[in-house]
C-alpha positions as CSV (number, residue, x, y, z in Angstrom):
1,M,81.3,116.5,124.1
2,E,78.9,114.3,122.2
3,L,80.4,111.7,119.8
4,L,78.2,111.0,116.7
5,E,78.8,108.1,114.4
6,I,77.0,108.2,111.0
7,H,77.4,105.3,108.6
8,G,80.7,104.2,110.3
9,F,82.3,107.6,110.2
10,N,83.2,109.5,113.3
11,T,81.7,113.0,112.5
12,N,84.3,114.8,114.6
13,A,87.1,113.2,112.7
14,A,85.4,113.8,109.4
15,D,84.9,117.5,110.2
16,A,88.6,117.8,110.9
17,I,89.6,116.7,107.4
18,E,90.6,119.6,105.2
19,T,89.3,119.5,101.7
20,R,91.9,119.5,98.9
21,Q,91.5,121.7,95.8
22,Y,92.5,120.0,92.6
23,T,93.6,122.0,89.6
24,A,93.0,121.0,86.0
25,K,96.6,120.0,85.7
26,D,96.4,117.7,88.8
27,Y,93.3,116.0,87.3
28,L,95.0,115.4,84.0
29,K,98.2,114.1,85.6
30,N,96.1,111.6,87.7
31,Q,94.4,110.4,84.5
32,H,97.8,110.1,82.8
33,I,99.2,108.0,85.6
34,F,96.2,105.7,85.5
35,L,96.4,105.2,81.8
36,K,100.1,104.6,81.9
37,R,99.6,101.8,84.4
38,L,96.7,100.4,82.3
39,A,98.8,100.5,79.2
40,D,101.4,98.3,80.9
41,L,98.8,95.7,81.5
42,L,97.3,95.7,78.0
43,D,98.7,94.3,74.8
44,C,99.8,97.3,72.6
45,D,98.7,95.4,69.5
46,S,95.1,95.0,70.7
47,K,92.4,97.6,70.0
48,A,92.1,98.5,73.6
49,G,95.8,99.0,73.9
50,A,95.9,101.2,70.9
51,M,93.0,103.3,72.2
52,V,94.8,103.8,75.6
53,D,98.0,104.8,73.8
54,M,96.1,107.4,71.8
55,Q,94.4,108.7,74.9
56,I,97.8,109.0,76.6
57,A,99.1,111.1,73.7
58,N,96.0,113.3,74.0
59,L,96.5,113.8,77.7
60,E,100.2,114.7,77.3
61,M,99.2,117.4,74.8
62,A,96.5,118.7,77.2
63,I,98.9,118.8,80.1
64,E,101.3,120.9,78.0
65,E,98.5,123.3,77.0
66,V,97.5,123.8,80.7
67,S,101.1,124.2,81.9
């Protein structure tokens, strides 16, 4: 058995990894989690904080539509 290494990855191990299929709901939930964490770091009175809060509300509506 020949062991190949390309850019630091063992190709045999990389071939054994199964791909994961993401649904639209999974994608939206991941974005929602990220924005919630970002909102905790930002000041809610700042412009950036307000924009993140608006985007969180939009994502919550989108998740409900997809569900």
